CHARMM-style PDB file with segment names, atoms N, HN, CA, C and O in Angstrom:
ATOM      1  N   MET     1     141.547-160.116 119.934  1.00  0.00      PROA
ATOM      2  CA  MET     1     139.793-159.765 120.209  1.00  0.00      PROA
ATOM      3  C   MET     1     139.610-160.511 121.746  1.00  0.00      PROA
ATOM      4  O   MET     1     138.787-159.916 122.442  1.00  0.00      PROA
ATOM      5  N   GLY     2     140.278-161.792 122.441  1.00  0.00      PROA
ATOM      6  HN  GLY     2     140.947-162.275 121.876  1.00  0.00      PROA
ATOM      7  CA  GLY     2     139.396-161.953 123.942  1.00  0.00      PROA
ATOM      8  C   GLY     2     140.380-160.865 124.897  1.00  0.00      PROA
ATOM      9  O   GLY     2     139.957-160.906 126.052  1.00  0.00      PROA
ATOM     10  N   ASN     3     141.170-160.224 124.809  1.00  0.00      PROA
ATOM     11  HN  ASN     3     141.513-160.190 123.871  1.00  0.00      PROA
ATOM     12  CA  ASN     3     142.156-159.003 125.247  1.00  0.00      PROA
ATOM     13  C   ASN     3     141.162-157.867 125.579  1.00  0.00      PROA
ATOM     14  O   ASN     3     141.076-157.197 126.608  1.00  0.00      PROA
ATOM     15  N   ALA     4     140.380-157.818 124.359  1.00  0.00      PROA
ATOM     16  HN  ALA     4     140.450-158.362 123.523  1.00  0.00      PROA
ATOM     17  CA  ALA     4     139.923-156.349 123.869  1.00  0.00      PROA
ATOM     18  C   ALA     4     138.813-156.647 124.803  1.00  0.00      PROA
ATOM     19  O   ALA     4     138.357-155.715 125.465  1.00  0.00      PROA
ATOM     20  N   VAL     5     138.374-157.721 124.919  1.00  0.00      PROA
ATOM     21  HN  VAL     5     138.745-158.478 124.381  1.00  0.00      PROA
ATOM     22  CA  VAL     5     136.562-157.871 125.769  1.00  0.00      PROA
ATOM     23  C   VAL     5     136.881-158.194 126.846  1.00  0.00      PROA
ATOM     24  O   VAL     5     135.848-158.457 127.462  1.00  0.00      PROA
ATOM     25  N   VAL     6     138.172-158.404 127.768  1.00  0.00      PROA
ATOM     26  HN  VAL     6     139.011-158.190 127.268  1.00  0.00      PROA
ATOM     27  CA  VAL     6     138.393-158.013 128.750  1.00  0.00      PROA
ATOM     28  C   VAL     6     138.785-156.758 129.165  1.00  0.00      PROA
ATOM     29  O   VAL     6     138.406-156.330 130.255  1.00  0.00      PROA
ATOM     30  N   ASN     7     139.321-156.270 128.615  1.00  0.00      PROA
ATOM     31  HN  ASN     7     139.629-156.618 127.729  1.00  0.00      PROA
ATOM     32  CA  ASN     7     140.099-154.694 128.611  1.00  0.00      PROA
ATOM     33  C   ASN     7     138.542-154.060 129.233  1.00  0.00      PROA
ATOM     34  O   ASN     7     138.382-153.649 130.382  1.00  0.00      PROA
ATOM     35  N   THR     8     137.778-154.093 128.454  1.00  0.00      PROA
ATOM     36  HN  THR     8     137.908-154.427 127.520  1.00  0.00      PROA
ATOM     37  CA  THR     8     136.048-153.793 128.294  1.00  0.00      PROA
ATOM     38  C   THR     8     135.333-154.233 129.333  1.00  0.00      PROA
ATOM     39  O   THR     8     134.414-153.524 129.744  1.00  0.00      PROA
ATOM     40  N   LEU     9     135.554-155.206 129.817  1.00  0.00      PROA
ATOM     41  HN  LEU     9     136.301-155.782 129.483  1.00  0.00      PROA
ATOM     42  CA  LEU     9     134.997-155.690 131.096  1.00  0.00      PROA
ATOM     43  C   LEU     9     135.479-154.739 132.343  1.00  0.00      PROA
ATOM     44  O   LEU     9     134.661-154.184 133.076  1.00  0.00      PROA
ATOM     45  N   ILE    10     136.934-154.609 132.505  1.00  0.00      PROA
ATOM     46  HN  ILE    10     137.599-155.060 131.909  1.00  0.00      PROA
ATOM     47  CA  ILE    10     137.084-154.368 133.092  1.00  0.00      PROA
ATOM     48  C   ILE    10     137.110-152.855 133.206  1.00  0.00      PROA
ATOM     49  O   ILE    10     137.443-152.346 134.277  1.00  0.00      PROA
ATOM     50  N   ALA    11     136.750-152.049 132.077  1.00  0.00      PROA
ATOM     51  HN  ALA    11     136.480-152.462 131.207  1.00  0.00      PROA
ATOM     52  CA  ALA    11     136.546-150.881 132.576  1.00  0.00      PROA
ATOM     53  C   ALA    11     135.204-150.699 132.832  1.00  0.00      PROA
ATOM     54  O   ALA    11     134.817-149.824 133.606  1.00  0.00      PROA
ATOM     55  N   ALA    12     134.460-151.447 132.250  1.00  0.00      PROA
ATOM     56  HN  ALA    12     134.774-152.158 131.620  1.00  0.00      PROA
ATOM     57  CA  ALA    12     133.124-151.023 132.773  1.00  0.00      PROA
ATOM     58  C   ALA    12     132.559-151.396 134.451  1.00  0.00      PROA
ATOM     59  O   ALA    12     131.567-150.858 134.944  1.00  0.00      PROA
ATOM     60  N   GLY    13     133.447-152.450 135.185  1.00  0.00      PROA
ATOM     61  HN  GLY    13     134.253-152.887 134.785  1.00  0.00      PROA
ATOM     62  CA  GLY    13     133.224-152.415 135.691  1.00  0.00      PROA
ATOM     63  C   GLY    13     133.622-151.374 137.039  1.00  0.00      PROA
ATOM     64  O   GLY    13     133.029-151.105 138.083  1.00  0.00      PROA
ATOM     65  N   ILE    14     135.031-150.914 136.402  1.00  0.00      PROA
ATOM     66  HN  ILE    14     135.514-151.133 135.554  1.00  0.00      PROA
ATOM     67  CA  ILE    14     135.918-150.197 137.287  1.00  0.00      PROA
ATOM     68  C   ILE    14     134.759-148.728 137.295  1.00  0.00      PROA
ATOM     69  O   ILE    14     134.442-148.251 138.384  1.00  0.00      PROA
ATOM     70  N   VAL    15     134.378-148.307 136.383  1.00  0.00      PROA
ATOM     71  HN  VAL    15     134.636-148.694 135.498  1.00  0.00      PROA
ATOM     72  CA  VAL    15     133.250-146.990 136.093  1.00  0.00      PROA
ATOM     73  C   VAL    15     131.930-147.836 137.133  1.00  0.00      PROA
ATOM     74  O   VAL    15     131.385-147.268 138.079  1.00  0.00      PROA
ATOM     75  N   PHE    16     131.654-149.086 136.746  1.00  0.00      PROA
ATOM     76  HN  PHE    16     132.097-149.546 135.977  1.00  0.00      PROA
ATOM     77  CA  PHE    16     130.517-149.372 137.425  1.00  0.00      PROA
ATOM     78  C   PHE    16     130.691-149.020 139.138  1.00  0.00      PROA
ATOM     79  O   PHE    16     129.766-148.523 139.781  1.00  0.00      PROA
ATOM     80  N   ALA    17     131.885-149.330 139.677  1.00  0.00      PROA
ATOM     81  HN  ALA    17     132.636-149.734 139.155  1.00  0.00      PROA
ATOM     82  CA  ALA    17     132.189-149.512 141.028  1.00  0.00      PROA
ATOM     83  C   ALA    17     132.107-148.104 141.451  1.00  0.00      PROA
ATOM     84  O   ALA    17     131.302-147.598 142.234  1.00  0.00      PROA
ATOM     85  N   ILE    18     133.099-147.543 140.786  1.00  0.00      PROA
ATOM     86  HN  ILE    18     133.752-147.954 140.150  1.00  0.00      PROA
ATOM     87  CA  ILE    18     133.094-145.924 141.040  1.00  0.00      PROA
ATOM     88  C   ILE    18     131.833-145.077 141.203  1.00  0.00      PROA
ATOM     89  O   ILE    18     131.575-144.333 142.148  1.00  0.00      PROA
ATOM     90  N   GLY    19     131.230-145.274 140.319  1.00  0.00      PROA
ATOM     91  HN  GLY    19     131.440-145.879 139.551  1.00  0.00      PROA
ATOM     92  CA  GLY    19     129.538-144.483 139.992  1.00  0.00      PROA
ATOM     93  C   GLY    19     128.960-145.027 140.820  1.00  0.00      PROA
ATOM     94  O   GLY    19     128.371-144.204 141.521  1.00  0.00      PROA
ATOM     95  N   CYS    20     128.739-146.448 141.261  1.00  0.00      PROA
ATOM     96  HN  CYS    20     129.218-147.116 140.692  1.00  0.00      PROA
ATOM     97  CA  CYS    20     128.381-146.485 142.837  1.00  0.00      PROA
ATOM     98  C   CYS    20     128.624-146.056 144.022  1.00  0.00      PROA
ATOM     99  O   CYS    20     127.737-145.647 144.772  1.00  0.00      PROA
ATOM    100  N   GLY    21     129.561-146.093 144.249  1.00  0.00      PROA
ATOM    101  HN  GLY    21     130.281-146.425 143.640  1.00  0.00      PROA
ATOM    102  CA  GLY    21     130.528-145.849 145.455  1.00  0.00      PROA
ATOM    103  C   GLY    21     130.130-144.208 145.354  1.00  0.00      PROA
ATOM    104  O   GLY    21     129.653-143.776 146.403  1.00  0.00      PROA
ATOM    105  N   TRP    22     130.254-143.201 144.227  1.00  0.00      PROA
ATOM    106  HN  TRP    22     130.642-143.552 143.375  1.00  0.00      PROA
ATOM    107  CA  TRP    22     130.509-141.963 144.187  1.00  0.00      PROA
ATOM    108  C   TRP    22     128.290-141.573 144.352  1.00  0.00      PROA
ATOM    109  O   TRP    22     127.960-140.394 144.484  1.00  0.00      PROA
ATOM    110  N   PHE    23     127.710-142.140 144.331  1.00  0.00      PROA
ATOM    111  HN  PHE    23     127.977-143.097 144.224  1.00  0.00      PROA
ATOM    112  CA  PHE    23     126.228-142.322 144.168  1.00  0.00      PROA
ATOM    113  C   PHE    23     125.749-142.568 145.650  1.00  0.00      PROA
ATOM    114  O   PHE    23     124.896-142.027 146.354  1.00  0.00      PROA
ATOM    115  N   THR    24     126.376-143.295 145.785  1.00  0.00      PROA
ATOM    116  HN  THR    24     127.069-143.735 145.213  1.00  0.00      PROA
ATOM    117  CA  THR    24     125.646-143.488 147.457  1.00  0.00      PROA
ATOM    118  C   THR    24     126.361-142.772 148.677  1.00  0.00      PROA
ATOM    119  O   THR    24     125.856-142.491 149.764  1.00  0.00      PROA
ATOM    120  N   HSD    25     127.928-142.496 148.151  1.00  0.00      PROA
ATOM    121  HN  HSD    25     128.339-142.724 147.269  1.00  0.00      PROA
ATOM    122  CA  HSD    25     128.463-141.281 148.808  1.00  0.00      PROA
ATOM    123  C   HSD    25     127.865-139.726 149.081  1.00  0.00      PROA
ATOM    124  O   HSD    25     128.158-139.010 150.039  1.00  0.00      PROA
ATOM    125  N   ILE    26     127.075-139.447 148.130  1.00  0.00      PROA
ATOM    126  HN  ILE    26     126.837-140.028 147.351  1.00  0.00      PROA
ATOM    127  CA  ILE    26     126.629-138.101 147.845  1.00  0.00      PROA
ATOM    128  C   ILE    26     125.114-138.429 148.307  1.00  0.00      PROA
ATOM    129  O   ILE    26     124.553-137.455 148.809  1.00  0.00      PROA
ATOM    130  N   GLN    27     124.397-139.528 148.242  1.00  0.00      PROA
ATOM    131  HN  GLN    27     124.852-140.320 147.834  1.00  0.00      PROA
ATOM    132  CA  GLN    27     123.166-139.501 148.531  1.00  0.00      PROA
ATOM    133  C   GLN    27     123.126-139.901 149.956  1.00  0.00      PROA
ATOM    134  O   GLN    27     122.104-139.551 150.547  1.00  0.00      PROA
ATOM    135  N   SER    28     124.049-140.586 150.674  1.00  0.00      PROA
ATOM    136  HN  SER    28     124.879-140.870 150.195  1.00  0.00      PROA
ATOM    137  CA  SER    28     124.267-141.154 152.379  1.00  0.00      PROA
ATOM    138  C   SER    28     124.272-139.465 153.116  1.00  0.00      PROA
ATOM    139  O   SER    28     123.719-139.111 154.158  1.00  0.00      PROA
ATOM    140  N   ARG    29     125.270-138.471 151.958  1.00  0.00      PROA
ATOM    141  HN  ARG    29     125.719-138.758 151.112  1.00  0.00      PROA
ATOM    142  CA  ARG    29     125.723-137.086 152.289  1.00  0.00      PROA
ATOM    143  C   ARG    29     124.559-136.310 152.624  1.00  0.00      PROA
ATOM    144  O   ARG    29     124.343-135.743 153.695  1.00  0.00      PROA
ATOM    145  N   GLY    30     123.674-136.347 151.378  1.00  0.00      PROA
ATOM    146  HN  GLY    30     123.849-136.807 150.507  1.00  0.00      PROA
ATOM    147  CA  GLY    30     122.177-135.956 151.279  1.00  0.00      PROA
ATOM    148  C   GLY    30     121.374-135.843 152.110  1.00  0.00      PROA
ATOM    149  O   GLY    30     120.792-134.854 152.558  1.00  0.00      PROA
ATOM    150  N   ARG    31     121.298-137.503 152.470  1.00  0.00      PROA
ATOM    151  HN  ARG    31     121.770-138.306 152.106  1.00  0.00      PROA
ATOM    152  CA  ARG    31     120.032-137.892 153.714  1.00  0.00      PROA
ATOM    153  C   ARG    31     120.779-139.181 154.588  1.00  0.00      PROA
ATOM    154  O   ARG    31     120.745-140.412 154.575  1.00  0.00      PROA
ATOM    155  N   ARG    32     121.669-137.780 155.569  1.00  0.00      PROA
ATOM    156  HN  ARG    32     121.697-136.781 155.579  1.00  0.00      PROA
ATOM    157  CA  ARG    32     122.072-138.540 156.601  1.00  0.00      PROA
ATOM    158  C   ARG    32     121.088-139.625 157.290  1.00  0.00      PROA
ATOM    159  O   ARG    32     121.223-140.849 157.285  1.00  0.00      PROA
ATOM    160  N   SER    33     120.065-138.853 157.883  1.00  0.00      PROA
ATOM    161  HN  SER    33     119.955-137.859 157.887  1.00  0.00      PROA
ATOM    162  CA  SER    33     119.078-139.908 159.124  1.00  0.00      PROA
ATOM    163  C   SER    33     118.448-140.437 157.974  1.00  0.00      PROA
ATOM    164  O   SER    33     118.246-141.625 158.230  1.00  0.00      PROA
ATOM    165  N   ARG    34     117.977-140.138 156.684  1.00  0.00      PROA
ATOM    166  HN  ARG    34     118.141-139.173 156.476  1.00  0.00      PROA
ATOM    167  CA  ARG    34     117.206-141.441 156.156  1.00  0.00      PROA
ATOM    168  C   ARG    34     118.094-142.297 155.648  1.00  0.00      PROA
ATOM    169  O   ARG    34     117.522-143.301 155.223  1.00  0.00      PROA
ATOM    170  N   ALA    35     119.921-142.337 155.437  1.00  0.00      PROA
ATOM    171  HN  ALA    35     120.386-141.521 155.783  1.00  0.00      PROA
ATOM    172  CA  ALA    35     120.501-143.500 154.865  1.00  0.00      PROA
ATOM    173  C   ALA    35     120.996-144.197 156.168  1.00  0.00      PROA
ATOM    174  O   ALA    35     121.280-145.394 156.143  1.00  0.00      PROA
ATOM    175  N   ALA    36     121.086-143.569 157.136  1.00  0.00      PROA
ATOM    176  HN  ALA    36     120.855-142.596 157.157  1.00  0.00      PROA
ATOM    177  CA  ALA    36     121.181-144.181 158.462  1.00  0.00      PROA
ATOM    178  C   ALA    36     120.165-145.186 159.110  1.00  0.00      PROA
ATOM    179  O   ALA    36     120.516-146.141 159.803  1.00  0.00      PROA
ATOM    180  N   ALA    37     118.604-144.800 158.747  1.00  0.00      PROA
ATOM    181  HN  ALA    37     118.319-144.024 158.184  1.00  0.00      PROA
ATOM    182  CA  ALA    37     117.377-145.291 158.982  1.00  0.00      PROA
ATOM    183  C   ALA    37     117.932-146.966 158.366  1.00  0.00      PROA
ATOM    184  O   ALA    37     118.362-147.955 158.959  1.00  0.00      PROA
ATOM    185  N   GLY    38     117.649-146.649 156.824  1.00  0.00      PROA
ATOM    186  HN  GLY    38     117.299-145.846 156.342  1.00  0.00      PROA
ATOM    187  CA  GLY    38     117.536-147.350 155.977  1.00  0.00      PROA
ATOM    188  C   GLY    38     118.880-148.850 155.623  1.00  0.00      PROA
ATOM    189  O   GLY    38     118.853-149.966 155.104  1.00  0.00      PROA
ATOM    190  N   SER    39     120.017-147.846 156.367  1.00  0.00      PROA
ATOM    191  HN  SER    39     120.039-146.939 156.788  1.00  0.00      PROA
ATOM    192  CA  SER    39     121.205-148.718 156.077  1.00  0.00      PROA
ATOM    193  C   SER    39     120.894-150.194 157.415  1.00  0.00      PROA
ATOM    194  O   SER    39     121.310-151.353 157.413  1.00  0.00      PROA
ATOM    195  N   ASP    40     120.105-149.531 158.296  1.00  0.00      PROA
ATOM    196  HN  ASP    40     119.767-148.590 158.297  1.00  0.00      PROA
ATOM    197  CA  ASP    40     120.054-150.713 159.350  1.00  0.00      PROA
ATOM    198  C   ASP    40     119.212-152.171 159.013  1.00  0.00      PROA
ATOM    199  O   ASP    40     119.498-153.323 159.338  1.00  0.00      PROA
ATOM    200  N   GLY    41     118.217-151.712 158.337  1.00  0.00      PROA
ATOM    201  HN  GLY    41     117.984-150.776 158.074  1.00  0.00      PROA
ATOM    202  CA  GLY    41     117.013-152.916 157.369  1.00  0.00      PROA
ATOM    203  C   GLY    41     118.019-153.649 156.800  1.00  0.00      PROA
ATOM    204  O   GLY    41     118.132-154.852 157.038  1.00  0.00      PROA
ATOM    205  N   GLY    42     118.754-153.064 156.082  1.00  0.00      PROA
ATOM    206  HN  GLY    42     118.662-152.087 155.889  1.00  0.00      PROA
ATOM    207  CA  GLY    42     119.453-153.566 155.013  1.00  0.00      PROA
ATOM    208  C   GLY    42     120.963-154.449 155.517  1.00  0.00      PROA
ATOM    209  OT1 GLY    42     121.695-154.956 154.667  1.00  0.00      PROA
TER     210      GLY     42
END
């Protein structure tokens, strides 16, 4: 039971990381100047 939970958490973390990375990549590509200006403050 515990192993299944760990596997689920790992899978969710991987999907979340890939999704965030892909979304950020697409957004920075589409709005380059805006992303450059916003990332400076963050």
